N, C-alpha and C positions, 0 to 999 in steps of 0.2 A: 816341494809340497808345502803349502802355506799352513800356518797354525790357525786353529779355530778361535773364535772370539772368546769362548769360555775358558780356553786353556792359556790364553795370553795374559801374563801377570800385569803388564802395563794397562791392558784394556780392562781387566777386572778392577784395578785400582781406580780408574777413571769412572767406571759405571757405579762403583760403590758410593761415590759422593754425589751422584746425580740427584738423589731424592733426600739429601740431607739439608735441613734448614740452617741458615746462618744463626750462630748463637745469639747475635744481637736481636734477632727476630723471635726468640723463644722466651718462654716464661722464666726460665732459669736466669736470664739476664737481669731480671728484676727481683728475684728472690735471693740469689746468692750474692750478697753484698759484702762479704767478709773483706774483700780486697778494695772495696770502694771507700772513698773518703771525700769530704768537702773541705775546700780551702777558702777562707775569707781574708780579705785585706782591709784593714781599718787604719785610719790616720792616728797618729800619736795623740793629738789634743783630745780626740774623742775618748780615748782610754784614760789618759792621765788627768784630764780636767773633769770630764762629765762623769765617767764611771767611778773613778777613784775619789775625786774631791767632792762631787755633788751627791753621789749615791752612797758613799761610805765616808762621811765626814766624822772622823774619830773624835775631834775635840767637842763638837756640838752634842754628840751622843753621850759623852761621859758627864755632861753637866747634870743629868738626871740621877747620877749615882752618888752615894755618900763617899767620904774620903777613904773609908776602910775598904770599899768595894771597887775603887777606881782601878787598882792594879789588876785585879782579876778581870774586870770588864774590858780594860784596855787590851789585855792579852787575848780575850775571846774575840773582840772585834777585829784585832789585827789578824788573827787566824782566819776569821771569816772572810776578810778582804783578800788574804793571800790565796785561799782556796777558790774564791770567785774569779780571780784573775789568773789562775794557773794555766789556762789554755792560751793566753796571749803571750806571744814571744816576738822579739824583734826580728825583722826580715834581714837575715844575714846572707841569704843566697844572692839576692839582687843588690845587697849593700845599700839599702834604703833606710836612712835614719828616721824618716818621717812616717813610718808605717809599721804596724803590727801584723803578724800573720797568725791565723788560727786554723788548725787542721783538725777536723772532726772525723774520727774513725767510727764506722758503723752508721751509715747514712740512714738506714731504716729506723734505728733506735733514736737518732736525733730528731728526725722529722715526726715520728710518732709522739715523742715526748713534747715537742713544741705544739703539736696539734692538740694534745690534752691540756697544756697550759693555756692555750688560746680560748678554751671553753670555760675558763675560770676555775679550774681545778688547782688545788694547792700542790706543792712539790711532793709531799708525802702521798697525796691521792694519786698523783701521776705515777709514782713508783708502784703503788698497789695495782693500779689499772694495767700497767705494763707487765707486771708479774702474772696477772691473770691471763693477759693476752699470750704471754710466753707459754704458759701451761696448756692453754686450750689449743694453740696452734703448733706447739712443739718446735718453736723457733728459738733455738738457743742463743742466737745473736741478739735477742732482746734482753738477755739477762745481764747481771753485773751492774745494775743501775741503782743509785740511791739518791736521796734528796739533795746531796751536795753536787752531784753530777748534773741533776736537773737545774740547779741554780747556776752552774757554769754554762749550761746550754742557753739559759735565759739571758745571761750577760752577753754571750756571743750574739744572740738574736737581736738584742737591743742595739749593740754596737754596730752591727752590720746594717740594720735598718736605718740608723742615723747616717751611716756612710752612704747608703743609697740615696737618702734625701739630699746630702751634700752634692753628690754627683748629679742629681736632678737640678739643683739650684744653679749650678755653673753652666747649664745649657743656655745657649745664646737666645733661645725663645723666651726665657724668663727674665724680664726686666723689672719686675715689681713683686714685692712680698706683702702679704697681709697677715698680721698676727692677732690672735684672739686668745685671751687668758682667762682663767677661772680657777677657783680653788674648791676642793672638797676634802672630806675626811672619811677615811676607811680604816676600820680596826684601830681606832684611837690615834691614827697617824694622819697628819695633814699633808696634802699633796697640792702642788701648784701645777695645773694643767695648761699646756700651751698647744694651740692649734695653728696650723699654717695653711694658708690658701694661696695657690699660685695658678697661673695659666700656663700650662706646659704644652707647647705645640698645638695651640687652639683648643685644648681640653682643660676645663676648670677642675682643679684637684683640691679636695679638702682633706687634710692630713692631720691626724692626732700626733703631734710631734713628740711630746714627752710628758710624763707625770713625775715631777721632781719632788722627793720628800723634803719637807721643811721642818728642820729641827730647831731653828732659831725663832725669835719672836716674829710674828707676821706683820711687821711694819712695812710701809711703802718703800723705805730705803733699803731694808734687808732684801725684800723681794726684788727690787730693781737691781741691786748688785748681783744677786744670784742669777737673774735673767740675762744681764749683760755678760756675765762670765760664761754662761752656757752658750749664748749666741756667738761670742767671740771664738770659743773653742770649736763650734760647729761650722760656722761660715763667716769668715772675717769681713765680707763685703755686704753684710746685711744692712748697715747704716745707709748706704747709697741706694738700696733697693726698697727700703721700707716706706710704704705710702699709706698704710692704714693700721690702726691699733684699735681692737675691740675688746670690751670688757663688760662686766655687769655693773650694778649700781652700788657695790660695796665701797665704803668711804675711803679705805686705804687705796683703792684702785682709781678713784675719780676725783681726788682732791685737786683743786685748781692751782695750788702752789707747789706741793711736793707729792702729789698722787702718782701712782705708777704710770698712768696714761700720760700725764704731763711730763714726767721724767723721760719716758720713751720718746715723746715728741721732740724734746730738746736734744736727745742723742742723735736723732735722724738728721741726715744732710738735706732733706727736702721737706716741704710742707706735708704734714701727716694729717689724714682725715681721722677724726676721733669718732668712734661708734660705741654707743651703749646698746647692748643686745636687747632688741624688743621683747623676746620671750622672757628674759630675766626681769625686765621692767614690769611686764604683765604679771609675772609670778609674785613680785613684791607687792604690787597693788592689790591683788586678790587676797593674799595672805593678811595684809594689814586690815582689810575690810572684813575678813572672815573671823577675826579675833572676837568680835562682838556677837558673833552668831555661832552656829553649830554645823557639824558635818552632816548635811541633810541626806545625801544619798545613802550613806552607811546606816544612819538611823532609820531611814525609810525601809531599807531592805531587811533589817533585823528587828523591826518594831515588836513583833510578837515575842521573840526571845528576850528582848530587853525588858518588856513589861512583865513577863513571867518571872524572870530572875529578880527584878527589883521588888516585885510583890512578895516573893518568898523570902528574900534576904534583907531588904532594906526598904520597907514600905514607906518610911518617912522621907526617903530620898527619891521617890518615884518622880519621873519627869512630869512637869506640869503640862496642861493643855496648851498654854502659850508656847512652850518649848517645842511641842510637836507641830503646831501650826507653822512656826518658822522653819523647822527642819524640812517639812514637806514642801513649803513654798520655795525654798532656795535650791532644792534638789535639781530641778530642771536647769537652773542657771549654772550650777556647778558642773553638770554633765556637759553643757555646751562649752563651758570654760575649758574643761579637760580636752575636749575634741580640738578646740582651737589651739591650745598649747601644744598638743602632740603634732598637729599639722604644721605649725610654725617652726618646729624644730627640725624639719627636714633639711638635710645637708645641701640639697639641690636648689633651695629657695633663695632668692635675692631679698634684700632688705625691703624693697618696695612691695614684693609679694607678701612678706610677713606683715607689713603694715596694712595691706589690703585684707588679709585674714582678720586682723584686729578690727578693722572697720566693718567687716561683715558681721562679726560677733556683736559689735555695738548695735547694729541694725536689729539683730535677733533679740538683744536685751531690751531695746526700745519697744519692740512689738510684744514681747513677753509680758512686761509689766505695765504697758500702756503709758510710757513716758512721753510727755508732750511739752511744747511751749505754750504757756497760758498766763493770764493775769492772776494776781493774788486773789485768794478767796478761801473761805472756810472749807469748801469741798475738796481742796487740794492739799497734798503733802508737797512742800516746796523746798528746793535747795538751789541757790543761784538762779540760773535761767531755766531750770528743768522743773516740771510739775508732773504729779501723778494724781489722777482722780481717785478718791478713796473708793467710790462705788466700783470702778473697774478693778481695783486691787482686791476688793472683797470677792468679786466674781472669780478672779484668778485663783484665790485661795480655795474657794469651794470647788473649782474645777479639778483640783488635785486628787480628789477622791472623797469617799464617804467619811473616812476616819478624820482627816483634817477638818472637814466641814463640821462634823459633830463636835470636835474639840473647839473650834472657833465659836460655835453657837452656845457652848457652855460658858464662855467667858462673859464677864460683865462688860458694860459699855466702856469703862475706863481701860480695862485690859485689852479690849478689841482695838481701841484707838492706839494703844502703845505698840501692839503687834504691827498694825499698819504703818506706824511711824518708823519702826525698826526696819521693816522690809523696804520702805521707800528710801530710807537713808542708805541702806546697803546697795540697792540697785543704782541709785544716783551717784553715790561715791565711786562705785566701780566705773560707771559710765563716764564721769568727768576725768577720773584717773587714766582710763584707757584712751580717752580723747586727747590727752596731753602727752601721750607717748611720742617721743621723737628720737630716732636713732642717731642722727648726725648732731655733733656737738661742736661748739666754737672753742676758742683758746681758753676760755674760762670754764669750759665744760658745761655751759648752759645750752639749751636747745638752739640749734642753728636756724636762723630765720632768713 
C-alpha cells in the first residue's frame, strides 16, 4: 500500500520550499548588511605620495606655528595623519608590495556617509545626519560613527577614485591627455584644482582630478614641482601622452619664461597645445571694466530699499542721479554677460563653441548700445575703430524705465555728457576686450595666429 503525499516526509520537504523566494531576491539581502564588506585595492604611490606627502605635509603646516607651539602641533598633525591612514594596510595575502588593501565593514554606513559628504556636508554634519537616520529607521548598523571615521572614509574614497582614473588611463583607447589647472580659496585654504580630459573608447570624459591644498608660496616653481610629483605618483606615462595644457590668465600660470604652462610644455615629450580658458579671459575683462562702474542689476532690484535706508540713515551719502542712470543702463548688459558666462562653462562645449558664444554676445552688445563704425565727429563717443552715437545712447537710457529717465533729465548738460561718456567707454572696452580673446597660444603665450 503506497503512502499518501501528505504523509511522505521527503515529499513534504520538497513542497515546503516550492513557494520560498531565494534570499538574494528578497529585501533582506539589501537591509541585513552586517556581514557585507567592501574591499579596495590602491597602488602604493597614491597613498605614500599623494595622500601622505601632498595632503598631510607636516613641515609646511608647522611653518604657521610659533616655536613654543611646534611640538604640540606636530603631535596633533601626526595623530591626524595616523588616524586618516588607519584603514590602509599592505596586501599580505597576495604578497604584492605595490598595493594597499582597504576593507570597509558596514557597506550601508560607508555609502550613506559618502553620499552625505558629496552634498557638501562637513564631517560633523554627516555624523549628526546619520544619527538622525539611525534613530528614525531603527537601523543599529548605522551607529558607532564619528567625524574621524568619516574622514577615513573620505581618504579611502579619494584614493580609490584616483586608482580608477589610473586604470582608465592605461586603457589602449587613451593615447592623449589634456590637463586644465586652476586655483581657488575655500575657508582660508588655497587649493590647486586639476582637471583631466580624455577620450575613452570614443567617449569624451571631463574629470575633476584633484584639489590639492597648497601650504607653500604660490609661485610657479612650487606649483610645478607639486604638480609633477602628483602626476608621477598617479601615472608615470603622462609625459608621453600630454598634448594640451589649459589654464586661466593668472601671471604665475602663463609666464612665457617660467610660468606653469611653459614648464609643463617643457616637461612633455611632444608638442603641447597651450590654451587660455575663454570664460576666464571673459571674466577678467568684464571685472576690469566694471571697476569704474557699479553693480547695476542688484541696485536696480533693490532701488526702493536702498533709497529708504540711505534717506533715513545717511542722507548725505545718498546715491546721485548720475549713479542711478549708469546702474540702470548697464543692468541689461550684465544680465547678458552672466548668461553667456554660464553657457560657456558647460563641460560638453568645445573651445570653438565657447568662442561662438562670445561672438554672439558681442553682437548683442553692439545692438544694445548702437555701436557702429563711423567717421569722427562731435555727435559720437569714440574709441579706436568703434563709435556710438550720443542720441542713440540717450534713447537707450530713457528706454530703461521712468526712474532712470527722470534721473537723467535732472542732470545738467555737463553731467549728462559725462554719463554718456562712461557708458560708451564701458561698452566699447568690453567689446574690444572680448573681440581679442584667443584660446590658443604660441610658445611665448601670445595669441596664436
